[in-house]
C-alpha positions as CSV (number, residue, x, y, z in Angstrom):
1,X,5.0,-5.2,-18.6
2,X,4.9,-1.5,-17.7
3,X,8.6,-1.2,-17.4
4,X,9.0,-2.9,-20.8
5,X,6.6,-0.5,-22.4
6,X,8.3,2.5,-20.8
7,X,11.8,1.2,-21.7
8,X,12.9,1.0,-18.1
9,X,15.4,-1.4,-16.6
10,X,14.0,-4.6,-15.2
11,X,15.2,-3.5,-11.7
12,X,12.7,-0.7,-11.8
13,X,9.9,-3.1,-12.4
14,X,10.8,-5.0,-9.2
15,X,10.3,-1.9,-7.2
16,X,6.6,-1.6,-8.2
17,X,5.8,-4.6,-6.1
18,X,6.6,-2.5,-3.0
19,X,4.8,0.8,-3.9
20,X,1.8,0.2,-1.6
21,X,3.7,-1.2,1.4
22,X,3.8,0.8,4.6
23,X,6.7,1.3,6.9
24,X,4.8,-0.2,9.8
25,X,3.6,-3.2,7.8
26,X,-0.1,-2.3,8.1
27,X,-0.7,-2.4,4.4
28,X,-2.3,-4.5,1.8
29,X,-0.6,-6.7,0.5
30,X,1.7,-6.4,3.6
31,X,4.5,-8.5,2.4
32,X,7.2,-6.1,3.5
33,X,7.8,-3.6,6.2
34,X,10.5,-1.3,7.5
35,X,13.9,-1.7,5.8
36,X,12.6,-4.6,3.7
37,X,11.0,-2.0,1.5
38,X,13.7,-0.8,-0.9
39,X,15.1,2.7,-0.2
40,X,14.0,4.2,-3.5
41,X,10.4,3.2,-2.9
42,X,10.5,4.7,0.7
43,X,11.7,8.0,-0.7
44,X,9.2,8.0,-3.6
45,X,6.3,7.3,-1.2
46,X,7.0,10.3,0.9
47,X,7.8,12.6,-2.0
48,X,4.6,11.5,-3.8
49,X,2.4,12.2,-0.8
50,X,4.1,15.5,0.0
51,X,3.5,16.7,-3.5
52,X,-0.2,15.6,-3.4
53,X,-0.7,17.1,0.1
54,X,0.8,20.4,-1.2
55,X,-1.7,20.4,-3.9
56,X,-4.5,20.1,-1.4
57,X,-3.3,22.5,1.3
58,X,0.0,24.0,0.5
59,X,3.6,23.2,1.7
60,X,3.0,23.8,5.4
61,X,-0.1,21.5,5.4
62,X,1.9,18.9,3.5
63,X,4.7,19.1,6.1
64,X,2.2,18.5,8.9
65,X,0.7,15.5,7.2
66,X,4.1,13.9,6.4
67,X,5.3,14.4,10.0
68,X,2.1,12.9,11.3
69,X,2.5,9.8,9.1
70,X,6.1,9.3,10.1
71,X,6.6,5.9,11.7
72,X,3.3,4.6,10.4
73,X,3.0,5.0,6.7
74,X,6.5,6.4,6.1
75,X,10.0,5.8,7.4
76,X,10.5,8.4,10.1
77,X,13.9,9.7,9.0
78,X,12.8,10.1,5.4
79,X,9.6,11.8,6.4
80,X,11.4,14.2,8.7
81,X,13.9,15.0,6.0
82,X,11.3,15.8,3.4
83,X,9.0,17.7,5.7
84,X,11.6,20.2,7.0
85,X,11.6,23.9,6.1
86,X,14.8,23.7,4.0
87,X,13.3,20.9,1.8
88,X,10.0,22.8,1.6
89,X,11.8,25.7,0.1
90,X,14.1,23.7,-2.3
91,X,11.3,22.2,-4.4
92,X,8.9,24.5,-6.2
93,X,5.3,24.2,-4.9
94,X,2.8,22.7,-7.3
95,X,0.6,25.1,-9.2
96,X,-2.4,26.3,-7.1
97,X,-4.9,25.3,-9.6
98,X,-7.8,23.0,-8.8
99,X,-8.1,19.6,-10.4
100,X,-10.2,20.0,-13.5
101,X,-12.0,17.4,-15.6
102,X,-11.9,17.6,-19.3
103,X,-15.2,17.6,-21.0
104,X,-15.6,14.8,-23.5
105,X,-17.7,15.5,-26.5
106,X,-19.5,12.6,-27.9
107,X,-20.0,12.3,-31.5
108,X,-23.3,10.9,-32.6
C-alpha cells in the first residue's frame, strides 16, 4: 500500500519485508539472514544507521558503531565500506542540531 501511495514500483514494496532483518538472523521476524536479505536493503540498513549515529555523535562515532555492528546487525563488507575514512568524507555530515519537538497549539 505504501509503495502504491508513493508511486513506487512494486519491486520496491517487496524490499520493505526485509528492512528489519539482521545479517546474523537474530532479528524479529527473522525470516532471512545473510545474503538472503536483498543487497539494496543491506546497503540501506548500514547507511540509515550511519546517518543516525552521525546525528548522535558525529562521523567518527558513527564509524565506530558501524564497525562494531559488522557481522551481527550488518553485512561485514558493507559495514566496512561505509565506515571507512574516505566514505566519511564523501557524504556531508548531518546538521549538528538537536532533535526538536514542534509545539502544538490546541484551539479551544
